[in-house]
N, C-alpha and C positions, 0 to 999 in steps of 0.2 A: 504493500500500500504506500509506503514511503517513497519508493522509486516512481510510482505512478504520480504522486503529488509533485515530486521533483520534475518529472517530465511536463506536467501541466504548467507548473511554475515557469519552466524554461520556455515553453511555447508562448504563454501570455506575455512574459517579459520580452521575448524576442520580437513578437508582433508589435509591442509598444515601442521597442527600440527602432524598428523600421519606420513607424510613424514619426518618431522623434527625429530621425535622420531626414525624413521627408520634410518635416516642419522646419528643420534647420536649413535645408536647401531652399525653401520658399523665400527665406530672407534675402537670398541672392537675387531674386527677381525684383525686389523692392528697390534696390539701389539704382539699377539702370532706369527703372520707371521714373523715379524721382529726379534723377540726373537729367533725363529727357525733359521733364517738366520744367526744371530750373533753366535749362538752356533755351527751351522754347519760349518761356516767359520773359527772361531777362535779356537774351541776346536778340530774339526775333520778335519780341512783343506779341507773341501768339500763344497764350496759355492753352493748355488742353482742358477738355471737360472731363476727362477720364482718369488722369494720372493719380490724383489724390484719392479718388474713390477706389481705384484698383489697388493702391497700396493698402488702404484700409481693409478691403476685402481679403487681402493676402494676410494681413496681421491677425485676423480672427482665427483662421485655421492654424496659423503659426503657433499661437499661444495655446489653443485648445488641444491640438494634437501632441504637443510636447509635454503636456501636464502629466499623463499617466506614467511615462518613463522617468520623468523628473521625480515622481513619488518614489520610484525604485532607487534612484540615485540619492534620495534624501536631500533634494535640492530646493524644496519649498521652504519658505520662511517658517521657522519654528521657534516657539518660546520654550526653551528647555531649562529654565532656571532650576526647577525641581527634578525633572526627569533625568537630567544628566548625573545626578547624585544617586539615583536608584540603581540597584543591581539585583540579580537573581529573579525570583518569582515576581516581586512587585514591578520590576522593569518590564518583564514579559507581559504581565497583566495590563499595565498602562499602554504598552505598544499595541497589544491586541485590541484593547478598548478604542484607542485612537484610530486604528485602521478600520475597525467596525463602524465608527461614526462616519469616517470618510466613505466607506462602502454604502452605508444607508443613504447618505447625502447624494452620492453619485448615482445610485440606483434610482432614487426618486426623480432626480433631474433627467436621467435617461428616459425613464418611463413617461414623464410629463412632456418632454420635448419631442418625443417621437410623433405624436399626433400633429404637433405644430409643423414638423417637417413634411409630413404627408399632406397636410393642408396647403402648405406653401407650394409643393409640387403640383398638386391638383389645380391650383389657381394660376400656375405659371408665374409666381411672384417675381416682380422686378424691384429695383431700388427706388423708382419714381424720381430719379434725378435727371439732369439734362442728358447724361449718357444713357441712363436707364438699362443697365445690364440685368440679366436674370440672376436672382440671388437665391432661388429656391434650393439649389444644390448646396449652398452654404448652410442652410438650415439643417441638413443632414449631418454636418460636422459636429453639431452639438450633441445629439443622442449618441453618435458614434464615440465621441471623446469621453462622454460620461460613462458609457458602457465599458470602455477600455479602462477608465479610472476605477470603476467598480471592480472589475476583474483583477486589476493590479493591487488594489487595496486588500482583496481577499488573499492574493498570493503573498503580500507582505505580512498579513496577519499570520498566515501559516508559517512563513519564514521566521517570524518573530518567536514562534514556539519551537522551532527546530532545535536550537541549542539545548533547550530544556528537555526535549524528547531524546536527543542524543546522549545527554548526561544521565537521564533516568535509564535509558537503554543500556548504557555502559555499566551502570552500577548494578543492574539486575542480573 
């Protein structure tokens, strides 16, 4: 059973790492877009109607898709004044509780945002700006990201108990 959990953990974390790398690559699209906008605006006095909105539409998935793997890397802001002093079972219990709260939060958001994404798709939702690109596809990033965060939080909760499992397994 432990090897099955390690396999599932590796798969979930691997998928989240792929999305993390994709999100990191997205940022490289923003630089030329904004550079083009600056050159067009200040050198040719011809600002675009799409560059700022395009960069904003890229930043959303950038942050959302990077979040689940960032949880694995423990890269989110944390207030660990008390938790850093804990060891043993209290530390494991606090970690599992924290990851459970994240999982519940992410699960609820994934569940609630899915119908909104479906609705945006069915309406062919656009941004209603001068450029007016379709944004329905962007709405699917939200439930996807929260579902991935939910799974990663469960994996991290299981991983938090692993040292305790290995210690009790070694002593038995």
